[in-house]
C-alpha positions in Angstrom: 0.0 0.0 0.0 2.9 2.3 0.7 4.1 1.9 -2.9 0.8 2.9 -4.4 0.6 6.0 -2.1 4.1 6.9 -3.3 3.0 6.6 -6.9 0.0 8.9 -6.3 2.2 11.5 -4.7 4.7 11.4 -7.5 2.0 11.6 -10.1 0.5 14.7 -8.4 3.9 16.4 -8.1 4.9 15.7 -11.7 1.5 16.8 -13.1 1.5 20.0 -11.0 5.0 20.9 -11.9 4.4 20.2 -15.5 1.5 22.6 -15.4 3.5 25.3 -13.6 6.4 25.1 -16.1 4.2 25.1 -19.2 3.8 28.6 -20.6 0.2 29.5 -21.2 -0.4 30.2 -24.9 -1.1 33.8 -25.8 -3.5 32.6 -28.5 -7.2 33.3 -28.0 -9.7 30.7 -26.9 -13.4 30.1 -27.0 -14.6 28.0 -24.1 -18.0 26.8 -22.8 -20.0 24.0 -21.4 -22.7 21.7 -23.0 -25.5 20.3 -20.8 -28.8 18.6 -21.1 -31.6 21.2 -21.0 -33.9 18.9 -18.9 -31.5 17.4 -16.4 -28.7 20.0 -16.4 -26.2 17.2 -16.6 -23.0 17.6 -18.8 -23.0 15.9 -22.2 -19.7 14.1 -23.0 -18.3 13.7 -26.5 -20.6 16.2 -28.0 -19.1 17.6 -31.3 -18.2 21.3 -31.1 -17.3 23.1 -34.3 -16.3 26.7 -34.8 -17.5 28.1 -38.1 -16.7 31.4 -39.9 -20.0 33.4 -39.9 -19.3 34.7 -43.4 -19.0 31.4 -45.4 -19.7 28.7 -42.7 -16.2 27.3 -43.3 -14.9 25.3 -40.4 -12.1 26.9 -38.3 -11.5 24.3 -35.6 -13.4 21.7 -33.5 -13.3 19.6 -30.4 -15.2 17.1 -28.3 -16.7 17.9 -24.9 -15.0 16.4 -21.8 -16.8 14.2 -19.2 -17.8 17.4 -17.4 -19.3 18.8 -20.7 -16.7 21.5 -21.1 -14.8 22.4 -24.4 -12.0 24.6 -25.4 -11.3 25.9 -29.0 -7.8 27.2 -29.2 -5.8 29.3 -31.5 -8.7 31.5 -32.6 -8.2 34.9 -34.3 -10.4 37.9 -33.7 -13.7 37.9 -35.6 -17.3 36.8 -35.6 -18.0 33.0 -35.5 -20.8 30.5 -35.1 -20.4 27.7 -32.5 -22.3 24.6 -33.7 -23.0 21.8 -31.2 -24.2 18.3 -32.3 -24.8 15.1 -30.4 -26.7 12.0 -31.3 -30.3 12.2 -30.0 -30.3 16.0 -29.5 -31.2 18.9 -31.7 -28.4 20.9 -33.3 -27.5 24.1 -31.5 -25.8 27.1 -33.0 -24.7 30.3 -31.3 -22.9 33.4 -32.6 -19.8 34.5 -30.7 -17.5 37.5 -31.2 -13.8 37.1 -30.5 -12.0 40.4 -29.7 -8.3 41.0 -29.7 -6.5 40.2 -26.4 -9.4 38.6 -24.7 -10.6 35.0 -24.4 -14.3 34.4 -25.2 -16.7 32.5 -22.9 -19.5 31.0 -24.9 -21.3 30.1 -21.7 -23.5 27.1 -20.9 -25.1 25.7 -24.1 -28.2 23.6 -23.4 -29.1 20.8 -25.9 -32.6 19.4 -26.1 -34.3 16.6 -28.1 -37.3 17.5 -30.3 -40.5 18.2 -28.3 -43.9 19.5 -29.4 -47.6 19.2 -28.4 -49.6 17.0 -30.7 -53.4 17.0 -30.1 -53.9 15.9 -26.5 -50.6 14.1 -26.1 -47.9 16.1 -24.3 -44.4 15.5 -25.6 -41.6 17.0 -23.5 -37.9 17.1 -24.1 -36.2 14.0 -22.7 -32.9 12.2 -22.8 -32.5 9.8 -25.7 -33.1 6.2 -24.8 -29.8 5.3 -26.4 -26.7 7.1 -27.6 -23.3 6.2 -29.0 -20.0 7.6 -27.7 -16.5 6.9 -28.9 -16.0 3.9 -26.6 -19.4 3.0 -25.2 -23.2 2.7 -25.6 -25.4 4.7 -23.2 -28.9 3.5 -22.2 -31.3 5.8 -20.2 -32.7 3.8 -17.3 -35.6 6.2 -16.9 -37.1 4.9 -20.1 -37.3 1.3 -18.9 -40.9 1.1 -17.6 -40.7 -2.7 -17.3 -37.9 -2.4 -14.7 -39.9 -0.1 -12.4 -39.7 -1.5 -8.8 -36.9 -3.9 -9.7 -33.2 -3.9 -9.1 -30.1 -3.2 -11.2 -30.5 -6.8 -12.4 -33.9 -6.0 -14.0 -32.4 -2.9 -15.7 -29.7 -5.1 -17.3 -32.3 -7.5 -18.6 -33.4 -4.7 -20.9 -29.9 -4.1 -22.4 -29.0 -5.7 -25.7 -26.3 -8.4 -25.7 -26.5 -8.7 -21.9 -27.6 -12.1 -20.6 -28.9 -12.7 -17.1 -29.2 -16.4 -16.2 -31.5 -18.0 -13.7 -29.0 -17.4 -10.9 -28.7 -13.7 -11.9 -25.2 -14.1 -13.3 -24.3 -11.4 -15.8 -22.5 -11.9 -19.2 -22.0 -9.6 -22.1 -22.0 -11.3 -25.6 -21.6 -14.6 -23.7 -18.4 -13.5 -21.8 -17.7 -12.5 -18.3 -18.2 -8.8 -17.4 -16.9 -6.4 -14.8 -19.6 -4.2 -13.0 -18.7 -0.6 -12.2 -20.9 1.7 -10.0 -20.3 5.4 -10.8 -17.1 4.6 -12.7 -15.6 2.5 -9.9 -15.4 -1.2 -9.3 -18.4 -2.5 -7.3 -17.5 -2.4 -3.6 -19.7 -5.3 -2.6 -18.0 -8.3 -4.1 -19.4 -10.1 -7.2 -21.6 -8.4 -9.8 -24.7 -10.4 -8.8 -24.6 -9.1 -5.2 -23.9 -5.5 -6.3 -26.8 -5.3 -8.7 -29.3 -6.8 -6.3 -28.5 -4.1 -3.8 -29.3 -1.2 -6.2 -33.0 -0.2 -6.7 -33.8 0.4 -10.4 -35.2 3.8 -9.5 -31.8 5.0 -8.3 -30.1 4.3 -11.6 -29.8 7.3 -14.0 -28.2 5.4 -17.0 -26.2 2.4 -18.0 -22.9 2.5 -20.0 -21.9 -0.7 -21.9 -18.2 -0.6 -22.8 -17.5 -3.7 -25.0 -13.9 -2.7 -25.6 -12.6 -0.6 -22.7 -9.6 1.6 -23.2 -6.4 1.3 -21.2 -7.9 3.7 -18.6 -10.1 0.8 -17.3 -9.0 -2.3 -15.5 -8.4 -5.2 -17.9 -10.3 -7.9 -16.1 -13.5 -9.2 -17.8 -13.2 -10.5 -21.4 -16.8 -9.3 -22.1 -16.0 -5.7 -21.1 -17.4 -3.4 -18.5 -20.9 -2.3 -17.6 -21.0 1.0 -15.6 -24.1 1.7 -13.5 -24.4 5.5 -13.1 -26.6 6.5 -10.1 -28.8 9.5 -9.9 -27.3 12.4 -8.0 -28.4 16.1 -8.0 -25.9 18.8 -7.1 -28.1 21.8 -7.7 -28.6 24.1 -4.7 -31.8 23.0 -2.8 -33.2 19.7 -1.6 -34.7 16.6 -3.3 -36.6 13.7 -1.7 -38.0 10.5 -3.3 -40.0 7.7 -1.7 -40.6 4.4 -3.5 -42.8 1.5 -2.4 -44.3 -1.6 -4.1 -44.8 -5.3 -4.2 -45.2 -8.3 -6.5 -47.5 -11.3 -6.7 -44.7 -13.8 -6.3 -44.3 -12.7 -2.7 -42.2 -9.6 -3.0 -42.3 -6.3 -1.1 -39.8 -3.4 -1.3 -39.4 0.2 -0.4 -36.7 2.9 -0.6 -36.0 6.5 0.3 -33.6 8.8 -1.4 -32.7 12.4 -0.4 -30.2 15.1 -1.2 -29.5 18.6 0.2 -27.2 21.0 -1.5 -26.0 24.1 0.3 -23.3 26.5 -0.8 -20.3 24.3 -0.2 -21.9 21.0 0.9 -24.0 18.5 -0.9 -25.5 15.8 1.4 -27.0 12.7 0.0 -28.4 9.4 1.3 -30.6 6.5 0.5 -32.0 3.5 2.2 -33.8 0.5 0.7 -35.3 -2.8 1.9 -36.6 -5.8 -0.1 -38.2 -9.1 0.7 -38.9 -11.8 -1.9 -40.0 -15.4 -2.0 -39.2 -17.1 -5.3 -40.2 -20.6 -6.1 -38.7 -22.7 -8.8 -38.4 -26.2 -10.3 -35.9 -28.2 -12.3 -35.5 -31.5 -14.1 -32.7 -33.4 -15.7 -32.5 -36.6 -17.7 -29.2 -38.3 -18.3 -28.3 -41.3 -20.5 -25.1 -43.1 -19.5 -23.2 -44.4 -22.5 -21.3 -46.6 -20.2 -23.1 -48.3 -17.3 -21.9 -47.7 -13.8 -21.2 -50.4 -11.1 -24.9 -50.6 -10.2 -25.9 -51.1 -13.9 -27.5 -47.7 -14.1 -28.0 -46.6 -17.8 -30.5 -43.8 -17.2 -30.9 -41.3 -14.4 -33.5 -38.6 -13.8 -34.0 -35.8 -11.3 -36.9 -33.6 -10.5 -36.6 -30.8 -8.0 -38.7 -28.1 -6.4 -37.2 -25.2 -4.4 -38.3 -22.2 -2.4 -36.0 -19.2 -1.8 -36.7 -16.5 0.7 -34.4 -13.4 0.6 -34.4 -10.3 2.8 -32.0 -7.5 2.0 -31.8 -3.9 3.4 -29.2 -1.2 3.4 -28.2 2.2 2.2 -25.6 4.7 1.5 -25.0 8.2 2.9 -22.4 10.9 2.5 -21.5 14.4 1.3 -19.6 16.4 -1.2 -17.5 19.3 0.1 -16.7 22.0 -2.5 -13.8 23.6 -0.8 -13.3 26.1 -3.6 -13.7 26.3 -7.4 -10.9 23.8 -7.9 -11.1 21.3 -5.0 -13.9 18.9 -4.2 -13.9 16.1 -1.5 -16.5 13.3 -1.3 -17.0 11.0 1.6 -19.6 8.2 1.6 -20.5 5.2 3.7 -22.4 2.1 2.6 -24.1 -0.6 4.7 -26.0 -3.7 3.6 -27.5 -6.6 5.5 -28.8 -9.8 3.9 -30.4 -13.0 4.9 -31.5 -15.9 2.7 -33.2 -19.2 3.4 -33.5 -22.0 0.8 -35.4 -25.3 0.7 -34.7 -27.7 -2.1 -36.4 -31.1 -2.5 -35.0 -33.6 -5.1 -36.5 -36.8 -6.4 -33.8 -39.3 -7.7 -34.5 -42.2 -10.0 -31.9 -44.7 -11.2 -32.9 -47.0 -14.2 -31.5 -49.9 -16.1 -31.1 -50.3 -19.8 -34.8 -50.9 -20.2 -35.6 -47.7 -18.3 -37.0 -49.8 -15.4 -36.3 -48.4 -11.9 -33.4 -49.9 -10.0 -33.7 -47.6 -7.0 -35.0 -44.2 -6.2 -34.4 -41.6 -3.6 -35.5 -38.4 -1.9 -33.2 -35.6 -0.9 -34.1 -32.6 1.2 -31.6 -29.7 1.3 -32.2 -26.8 3.7 -29.7 -23.9 3.9 -29.3 -20.3 5.1 -26.9 -17.4 4.7 -26.5 -14.2 6.7 -24.2 -11.4 5.5 -23.3 -7.8 6.3 -21.4 -5.5 4.0 -19.7 -2.2 4.9 -18.0 0.1 2.4 -16.2 3.5 3.0 -15.2 5.8 0.1 -13.1 8.9 0.0 -12.5 10.8 -3.2 -10.8 14.0 -4.2 -10.9 16.1 -7.4 -8.7 19.0 -8.3 -9.2 21.1 -11.4 -6.5 23.4 -12.7 -6.7 26.9 -14.1 -6.0 25.4 -17.5 -9.3 24.2 -19.0 -10.0 20.4 -18.9 -7.0 19.7 -16.7 -7.8 17.7 -13.6 -6.4 15.3 -11.0 -8.5 12.8 -9.1 -7.8 10.4 -6.2 -9.9 7.7 -4.7 -9.7 5.3 -1.9 -12.2 2.6 -0.9 -12.4 0.0 1.8 -15.0 -2.8 1.9 -15.6 -5.4 4.6 -17.9 -8.4 4.2 -18.7 -11.1 6.8 -21.1 -14.0 6.2 -22.1 -17.1 8.0 -24.0 -20.1 6.4 -25.4 -23.4 7.3 -27.0 -26.3 5.5 -28.5 -29.8 6.1 -28.7 -32.5 3.5 -30.9 -35.6 4.2 -31.1 -38.4 1.6 -33.0 -41.7 1.7 -32.8 -44.4 -1.0 -35.4 -47.1 -1.8 -34.7 -50.2 -3.8 -37.5 -51.2 -6.1 -40.0 -53.7 -4.6 -38.1 -53.8 -1.3 -39.5 -52.0 1.7 -36.1 -51.1 3.3 -33.8 -48.1 3.5 -30.4 -49.6 2.7 -28.7 -46.2 2.3 -29.6 -43.1 4.3 -27.2 -40.1 4.2 -27.3 -37.1 6.6 -24.9 -34.2 6.4 -24.7 -30.9 8.3 -22.5 -28.0 7.3 -21.4 -24.7 8.8 -19.4 -22.0 7.1 -17.9 -18.6 7.8 -16.4 -16.2 5.2 -14.6 -12.8 5.5 -13.7 -10.5 2.7 -11.5 -7.4 3.0 -11.1 -5.2 -0.1 -9.0 -2.1 -0.6 -9.2 -0.1 -3.8 -6.8 2.9 -4.4 -6.7 5.0 -7.6 -5.4 8.3 -9.0 -6.0 9.7 -12.5 -4.6 12.8 -14.2 -6.0 14.4 -17.4 -4.5 17.3 -19.3 -5.0 18.9 -22.8 -2.1 18.9 -25.1 -1.9 21.4 -28.0 -5.0 22.3 -29.9 -6.9 19.0 -29.9 -4.7 16.6 -27.9 -5.3 15.1 -24.5 -3.1 13.1 -22.1 -4.4 10.7 -19.5 -2.4 8.8 -16.9 -3.1 7.0 -13.7 -2.2 4.4 -11.2 -4.3 1.9 -9.3 -4.0 -0.8 -6.7 -6.6 -3.4 -5.5 -5.9 -5.7 -2.6 -8.4 -8.4 -1.5 -8.1 -10.9 1.3 -10.6 -13.7 1.8 -10.7 -16.2 4.6 -13.1 -19.1 4.3 -13.8 -21.9 6.8 -16.3 -24.6 5.8 -16.9 -27.5 8.1 -18.9 -30.5 6.8 -20.0 -33.3 9.1 -21.5 -36.7 8.1 -23.8 -38.7 10.3 -22.3 -41.9 11.6 -25.2 -44.4 12.0 -23.2 -46.7 14.3 -22.1 -43.9 16.8 -25.3 -42.0 16.2 -23.4 -38.7 15.9 -22.0 -36.4 13.3 -18.3 -36.7 12.4 -16.2 -34.1 10.6 -15.4 -35.0 7.0 -11.8 -34.0 6.0 -12.8 -34.6 2.3 -15.7 -32.1 2.2 -14.4 -29.6 4.8 -12.1 -26.8 3.8 -10.3 -23.9 5.6 -8.9 -21.6 3.0 -7.1 -18.2 2.9 -6.8 -16.2 -0.3 -5.1 -13.0 -1.2 -5.3 -11.1 -4.5 -3.1 -8.1 -5.2 -3.2 -6.2 -8.5 -1.1 -3.1 -9.2 -1.6 -1.1 -12.4 -0.7 2.0 -14.3 -1.8 3.4 -17.6 -1.1 6.0 -20.2 -3.5 7.3 -22.9 -2.9 9.9 -25.6 -5.7 11.3 -27.8 -5.6 13.8 -30.6 -7.2 14.5 -34.0 -6.0 15.0 -37.6 -8.8 16.8 -39.4 -11.9 14.8 -39.0 -10.0 11.7 -37.7 -9.8 11.5 -33.9 -7.5 8.8 -32.4 -6.7 7.5 -28.9 -3.8 5.1 -28.2 -2.9 3.8 -24.8 -1.3 1.0 -22.8 -2.0 -0.4 -19.4 0.4 -2.4 -17.3 -0.8 -4.8 -14.6 1.1 -6.8 -12.0 -1.0 -9.5 -10.5 -0.5 -12.0 -7.7 -3.0 -14.6 -6.6 -2.1 -16.5 -3.5 -4.2 -19.1 -1.7 -3.6 -21.9 0.8 -6.0 -24.7 2.0 -5.1 -25.7 5.5 -7.4 -28.7 5.3 -6.1 -30.1 2.0 -2.5 -28.6 2.2 -3.0 -27.2 -1.3 -1.3 -24.0 -2.5 -2.1 -21.4 -5.2 0.7 -18.9 -6.1 0.2 -17.3 -9.5 2.2 -14.2 -10.3 2.1 -12.6 -13.7 2.7 -9.3 -15.5 0.7 -8.1 -18.5 0.6 -5.2 -20.9 -2.8 -4.3 -22.4 -2.6 -1.9 -25.4 -5.7 -0.2 -26.9 -6.4 1.8 -30.0 -9.5 3.9 -30.8 -10.1 5.7 -34.1 -13.2 7.9 -34.8 -13.9 9.5 -38.1 -16.6 12.2 -38.4 -18.0 12.6 -41.9 -16.9 16.0 -43.1 -20.2 16.8 -44.7 -22.4 15.3 -42.1 -21.5 15.7 -38.4 -24.3 13.3 -37.5 -22.4 10.4 -38.9 -19.3 8.7 -37.3 -17.2 5.7 -37.9 -15.3 4.1 -35.0 -12.7 1.4 -34.9 -11.2 0.1 -31.6 -8.9 -2.7 -30.5 -8.2 -3.7 -26.9 -6.8 -6.6 -24.9 -8.5 -8.1 -21.9 -7.9 -10.8 -19.3 -10.0 -13.2 -17.3 -8.3 -13.9 -14.0 -9.6 -17.0 -12.1 -11.6 -15.8 -9.1 -11.7 -17.1 -5.6 -14.7 -19.4 -6.2 -13.0 -21.0 -9.1 -9.6 -21.5 -7.4 -11.1 -22.8 -4.1 -10.4 -26.5 -3.8 -14.0 -27.2 -2.5 -16.4 -30.0 -3.1 -20.1 -29.0 -3.4 -22.2 -32.1 -3.0 -25.6 -30.5 -2.5 -26.7 -32.4 -5.6 -25.3 -35.9 -4.9 -25.2 -37.0 -8.5 -23.7 -33.8 -9.9 -20.8 -32.6 -7.8 -19.1 -29.2 -8.4 -15.5 -28.4 -7.4 -12.9 -25.7 -7.8 -9.5 -25.9 -9.6 -6.4 -24.4 -8.0 -4.4 -25.0 -11.2 -6.4 -22.4 -13.2 -4.4 -19.9 -15.2 -5.6 -16.5 -16.6 -7.2 -16.3 -20.1 -6.2 -13.5 -22.5 -8.5 -12.0 -25.1 -7.9 -9.8 -28.2 -10.9 -7.8 -29.3 -11.6 -5.8 -32.5 -14.7 -3.8 -33.3 -15.8 -1.4 -36.1 -19.0 0.6 -35.7 -20.9 3.1 -37.8 -23.7 5.4 -36.4 -25.9 8.0 -37.9 -28.5 10.3 -36.4 -31.3 11.8 -38.4 -32.2 15.2 -36.8 -35.4 15.7 -38.9 -37.0 12.6 -37.5 -35.0 12.1 -34.3 -34.2 8.5 -35.4 -30.8 6.8 -35.2 -29.0 3.8 -36.6 -26.0 2.0 -35.2 -24.2 -0.9 -36.7 -21.1 -2.8 -35.7 -19.0 -5.8 -36.5 -16.6 -7.5 -34.1 -14.1 -10.2 -33.6 -12.6 -11.6 -30.4 -10.2 -14.4 -29.6 -9.7 -15.8 -26.1 -6.7 -18.1 -25.4 -6.9 -20.6 -22.6 -10.5 -19.8 -22.2 -11.9 -20.7 -18.7 -15.1 -22.7 -18.7 -16.7 -25.6 -16.8 -16.5 -29.2 -18.0 -18.3 -32.2 -16.6 -16.9 -35.8 -16.4 -18.7 -39.0 -15.5 -17.3 -41.5 -13.0 -18.3 -44.7 -14.8 -18.1 -46.7 -11.5 -20.1 -44.5 -9.2 -22.3 -42.8 -11.8 -21.5 -39.4 -10.4 -20.6 -36.4 -12.6 -18.0 -33.9 -11.5 -18.0 -30.3 -12.9 -15.1 -28.0 -12.5 -13.6 -25.0 -14.3 -10.6 -25.6 -16.6 -8.5 -23.7 -19.2 -10.2 -25.5 -22.0 -9.7 -24.1 -25.4 -9.2 -21.2 -27.8 -12.5 -19.4 -28.3 -13.3 -17.2 -31.3 -16.3 -15.0 -31.6 -17.2 -13.0 -34.7 -20.4 -11.2 -35.3 -22.4 -8.1 -36.1 -24.9 -5.9 -34.4 -27.6 -3.5 -35.7 -29.6 -1.1 -33.5 -32.3 1.1 -34.8 -34.6 3.6 -33.1 -37.6 4.7 -35.1 -40.0 7.5 -34.1 -43.1 6.5 -36.0 -45.1 9.5 -34.5 -44.5 12.0 -31.8 -46.2 9.6 -29.4 -45.0 6.2 -30.7 -41.5 5.0 -31.0 -39.9 1.6 -31.7 -36.5 0.3 -30.8 -34.9 -2.9 -32.0 -31.5 -4.6 -31.8 -30.2 -7.7 -33.7 -27.0 -9.5 -32.9 -25.6 -12.4 -35.0 -22.6 -14.3 -34.0 -20.4 -17.3 -35.0 -18.6 -19.0 -32.1 -15.9 -21.6 -32.2 -14.1 -23.6 -29.5 -11.0 -25.4 -30.5 -8.7 -27.6 -28.3 -7.4 -31.2 -28.1 -10.3 -32.3 -25.8 -13.1 -29.9 -26.9 -14.3 -28.8 -30.3 -17.6 -27.0 -30.8 -19.0 -24.3 -33.0 -22.4 -22.8 -33.9 -24.1 -19.8 -35.4 -26.4 -17.9 -33.0 -28.5 -14.7 -33.0 -30.4 -12.6 -30.5 -33.2 -10.1 -31.0 -34.4 -7.4 -28.6 -37.4 -5.3 -29.3 -39.2 -2.5 -27.5 -42.1 -0.2 -28.3 -43.4 2.7 -26.3 -46.6 4.7 -26.5 -47.3 8.1 -25.0 -51.0 8.2 -24.4 -53.4 11.0 -23.3 -53.7 11.5 -19.6 -49.9 11.1 -19.1 -50.1 7.3 -19.5 -47.1 5.5 -21.0 -47.1 1.9 -22.2 -44.1 -0.3 -23.0 -44.0 -3.7 -24.6 -40.6 -5.4 -24.8 -39.4 -8.8 -25.8 -36.3 -10.8 -26.5 -35.3 -14.0 -28.2 -31.9 -15.7 -28.1 -31.1 -18.8 -30.3 -29.1 -21.7 -28.9 -25.5 -20.8 -27.9 -22.6 -23.2 -27.6 -20.9 -24.3 -24.4 -17.9 -26.7 -24.3 -19.9 -29.9 -24.2 -23.1 -28.9 -25.9 -25.5 -25.9 -26.1 -27.5 -23.6 -24.0 -31.0 -23.8 -25.5 -33.0 -21.0 -26.9 -34.6 -18.4 -24.6 -37.4 -15.9 -25.0 -39.7 -13.7 -23.1 -42.1 -10.7 -23.3 -42.7 -8.0 -20.7 -45.4 -5.4 -20.4 -45.3 -2.1 -18.5 -47.8 0.7 -17.8 -46.9 4.0 -16.2 -49.1 6.9 -15.1 -47.7 10.3 -14.1 -49.6 12.5 -11.7 -49.1 15.8 -9.8 -46.8 17.2 -12.5 -44.7 14.0 -12.5 -44.2 14.2 -8.8 -46.2 11.0 -8.3 -45.6 8.0 -10.6 -47.5 4.7 -10.5 -46.2 1.8 -12.6 -47.6 -1.6 -13.2 -45.6 -4.2 -15.1 -46.1 -7.9 -16.0 -42.9 -9.9 -16.2 -42.7 -12.8 -18.7 -46.2 -12.2 -19.9 -46.5 -15.6 -21.7 -44.6 -17.5 -19.1 -42.0 -18.8 -21.6 -38.8 -17.8 -19.8 -36.9 -21.0 -19.1 -33.2 -21.9 -18.8 -32.2 -25.1 -20.5 -29.0 -26.9 -21.6 -28.0 -29.9 -23.5 -24.7 -31.9 -22.9 -23.1 -34.5 -25.1 -19.9 -36.3 -24.1 -18.2 -39.6 -24.8 -19.7 -41.1 -21.6 -23.1 -39.4 -21.2 -25.9 -37.3 -22.8 -27.9 -35.0 -20.6 -30.7 -32.5 -20.8 -31.3 -30.0 -18.0 -34.1 -27.6 -17.5 -34.7 -25.0 -14.8 -37.7 -22.8 -14.2 -38.4 -19.9 -11.8 -41.5 -17.9 -11.1 -40.7 -15.5 -13.9 -44.3 -14.5 -14.6 -45.6 -12.0 -12.0 -47.3 -8.7 -11.6 -45.4 -5.9 -9.9 -46.8 -2.5 -8.7 -44.6 0.4 -7.9 -45.4 3.8 -6.5 -42.9 6.6 -6.5 -43.3 10.1 -5.1 -40.8 13.0 -5.4 -40.6 16.5 -4.1 -38.0 19.1 -3.8 -37.0 22.7 -4.3 -34.1 23.9 -6.5 -33.3 27.5 -5.8 -29.8 29.1 -5.8 -31.0 31.7 -3.2 -32.6 29.1 -1.0 -30.1 29.3 1.8 -29.0 32.9 1.4 -29.7 35.2 4.3 -32.0 38.1 3.5 -32.7 41.4 5.3 -36.2 41.7 6.9 -37.2 44.3 4.2 -36.0 42.0 1.4 -37.9 39.1 2.9 -41.2 41.1 2.8 -40.6 42.3 -0.7 -39.8 38.7 -1.8 -43.0 37.3 -0.4 -45.0 40.0 -2.1 -43.3 39.7 -5.5 -43.0 36.0 -6.0 -43.8 32.6 -4.6 -41.2 29.9 -4.1 -40.9 27.7 -7.1 -41.4 24.1 -6.0 -41.5 20.9 -8.0 -40.2 17.5 -8.4 -36.4 17.3 -8.6 -34.4 14.6 -10.2 -32.4 12.3 -8.0 
């Protein structure tokens, strides 16, 4: 940790000295800021062009920064027109006069999407549901009516190319993905846990970064999904309450609030959720080689009930020390409890499919967890426009305890005895300590250039103690099993630094960068005397090229290349044995090595201002070496399959994607996405390939009376896995939203999986067995959500007034109140 702090200090000193020693150019500049007219939030990567007023010839141009600011340098005195364009917004032009010896401030330029009143249907300016930036796709979460009352997981179910399986695991184009929250790695462990803790109503938008640049951590071959939360920094206060329930046995509620004074912005939220989800599963396996009991066929049928309770929140404040220095401190807390019941019927059959024996297995388990997360961040902006230094430190602590009981009884056909009865009781404790330290520096270079540099360290320590006991029928007591028990310590340290340089030549913008990461994964099993000690160094280059069509600023062509890595995680390396399903055992693999990926993508996008439509197309190729995936083997003596992760093969994925947003009328819009892909797995042991496609569609209606209706659906064809395929998936969702009290009160009703077709199925084929597996959850349900917001945004709200001024104020005007955006 001392090394990373030293690197941060060195970076700050070097950047500050570089700024102090760089002479400020005497050339004239035109600066300004571009924001959304509705939300007031900055718009990143908007195109800013300076034109001669006389002949409209282009003088210079730039893109806005993440804070929405821009700077046009080396401008001579004269009269010009500043033209702002960005996909999904109307073009904006403003005349400016540049006088000798004085820089020009164009001010804050507010972009808006088309909005008019058509008959009785009110159309107001709103953020586009989708937009393309140089390295990411941006989806507005506020447009997703079907996700109202849900969590971050429900939001991602509406994002193209994102798959959410029955256990809420997230993949992007079939590959592992890293989840960020507000541009930082999720503080609460794995992606599934993080998303379940975030109410859908608190999410502003989602950024999908298929090919992240060198600025981002390299883990996750699928890319990065950044969840951006709502946060209002306008002076005043803002409060939102949310409550609802669902027919599957679900209740939830949340409260969000913010208060902005002159130099402080206080924010906080708290949410709670209870859900009861029932499910079922069935599998049928044909053994191509009979086991010792002459079993040729085996079937399982299961029913399960899961009850989950989760509550927690986050609170903190921003301190605006002056115009250049901002500190943010926040604290997060979360408490969870789950209880699961699983009942499995087992049937072992001979070659004629006649029962040899059958069994019943009851699994009962629970898990309690608490998460704590503390964040401190600092931002310093320099006098030089668009130059800034940030630093961030986060500490997370997680503790959990779990317990389970397995009880199995077997019956031999036509015999009224219980020859085999198994009872097992398990206890577990897990601790997770996670440090994340990061510092980034950004500075303009020349007219159009930009330099980015940064350092980062993540340090994670996990201790796991799992004690399994088996019932001894002779001693009538439980005895510890050294085979199933495991005490394990794990440490993961990753140190990184990156450098990015961006510039433009005419209409061609480019960004090149490289990231260096030193990783060390260390683990030791005290029970099994097994050691993991992987240490590796990697360089991750990235290249981005963006070409703006010279005669049409609403078109752009983007090429990018990046390298990614999939590091084996704790659960994969842990040498455990999970025998909750006695015929399908799962284990870890301490010998796993990281998998490296090379990714290429070319995309073309065009925005049609007259109709407010847009089209986005892309084609991509990715190759992953030593791909990590799970493989199952059958013990031909016991008839038990064992599934564990392995470095299996080289995987190649190539495909294309088309997204189109069509505004049929002012009150009816349609959005669709088609992704086609060819995948191939190649190795000595595994060879598999197939062609797949996925289709997402969505249509929304704005109706009189401030009603909105959304109908969305998805279909995904079969997709390969190492030993077979994941079968096709499809589903349709319906949502209705009603706005009242000038949008302060919103009532939403949605029906998930309207036709009850959502099912997760797979097919396996190996040299020793063929198996089909189906799982079903209560995916069809009705959810009602009620949201109420109120607030007051007024820059003079906390200013002290003289008594006479107070009286005049009360006479002349009333306070302007309304719903604020959180």
